[in-house]
MIFI-891208 format. One record per residue (C-alpha): residue number from 1; residue in one letter; x, y, z. Coordinates in Angstrom, 3 decimals, always signed. Layout:
// residues N
ATOM:NUM:a:X:Y:Z
...
***
This chain:
// residues 54
ATOM:1:x:+10.081:-1.825:+22.582
ATOM:2:x:+12.324:-0.965:+25.544
ATOM:3:x:+10.856:-3.811:+27.611
ATOM:4:x:+11.828:-6.498:+25.075
ATOM:5:x:+15.095:-5.654:+23.304
ATOM:6:x:+15.439:-9.184:+21.847
ATOM:7:x:+12.373:-10.949:+20.432
ATOM:8:x:+14.293:-13.723:+18.683
ATOM:9:x:+12.849:-16.404:+20.988
ATOM:10:x:+9.254:-15.142:+21.001
ATOM:11:x:+6.043:-15.309:+19.053
ATOM:12:x:+3.964:-12.143:+18.696
ATOM:13:x:+0.215:-11.944:+18.129
ATOM:14:x:-0.951:-8.407:+17.392
ATOM:15:x:-4.425:-6.945:+16.905
ATOM:16:x:-5.181:-3.462:+15.646
ATOM:17:x:-5.503:-1.195:+12.682
ATOM:18:x:-3.623:-1.998:+9.473
ATOM:19:x:-1.060:+0.786:+9.980
ATOM:20:x:-0.280:-0.401:+13.513
ATOM:21:x:+0.084:-4.023:+12.387
ATOM:22:x:+2.441:-3.022:+9.567
ATOM:23:x:+4.541:-0.864:+11.905
ATOM:24:x:+4.707:-3.567:+14.580
ATOM:25:x:+5.734:-6.238:+12.059
ATOM:26:x:+8.476:-3.976:+10.690
ATOM:27:x:+9.784:-2.836:+14.088
ATOM:28:x:+9.695:-6.243:+15.767
ATOM:29:x:+11.373:-8.129:+12.935
ATOM:30:x:+13.945:-5.517:+11.878
ATOM:31:x:+14.773:-3.823:+15.177
ATOM:32:x:+14.171:-6.618:+17.684
ATOM:33:x:+15.075:-9.794:+15.787
ATOM:34:x:+11.648:-11.439:+15.778
ATOM:35:x:+11.615:-14.220:+13.167
ATOM:36:x:+9.135:-13.100:+10.463
ATOM:37:x:+7.256:-16.420:+10.625
ATOM:38:x:+6.601:-15.855:+14.371
ATOM:39:x:+4.503:-12.703:+13.835
ATOM:40:x:+0.757:-13.323:+13.741
ATOM:41:x:-1.914:-10.655:+13.426
ATOM:42:x:-5.584:-9.819:+13.111
ATOM:43:x:-5.839:-6.514:+11.328
ATOM:44:x:-9.014:-4.548:+11.949
ATOM:45:x:-10.644:-3.520:+8.716
ATOM:46:x:-13.543:-1.189:+8.335
ATOM:47:x:-16.485:-1.623:+5.995
ATOM:48:x:-18.116:+1.307:+4.312
ATOM:49:x:-21.479:+2.003:+5.889
ATOM:50:x:-24.195:+2.458:+3.247
ATOM:51:x:-26.226:+5.636:+3.439
ATOM:52:x:-29.860:+5.072:+4.393
ATOM:53:x:-32.350:+5.313:+1.531
ATOM:54:x:-34.013:+8.721:+1.316
***
């Protein structure tokens, strides 16, 4: 955040867990002026692994 105090002229593409994506979107748009339509993301989701048959 300290490296880019003004993101108003940028696009951001973020990858990571859902909590990190939500936090980045919030921080970049509210605190650093990133236009909301310039935030793009791939949120990692995790599938439940089935238990092997006994």
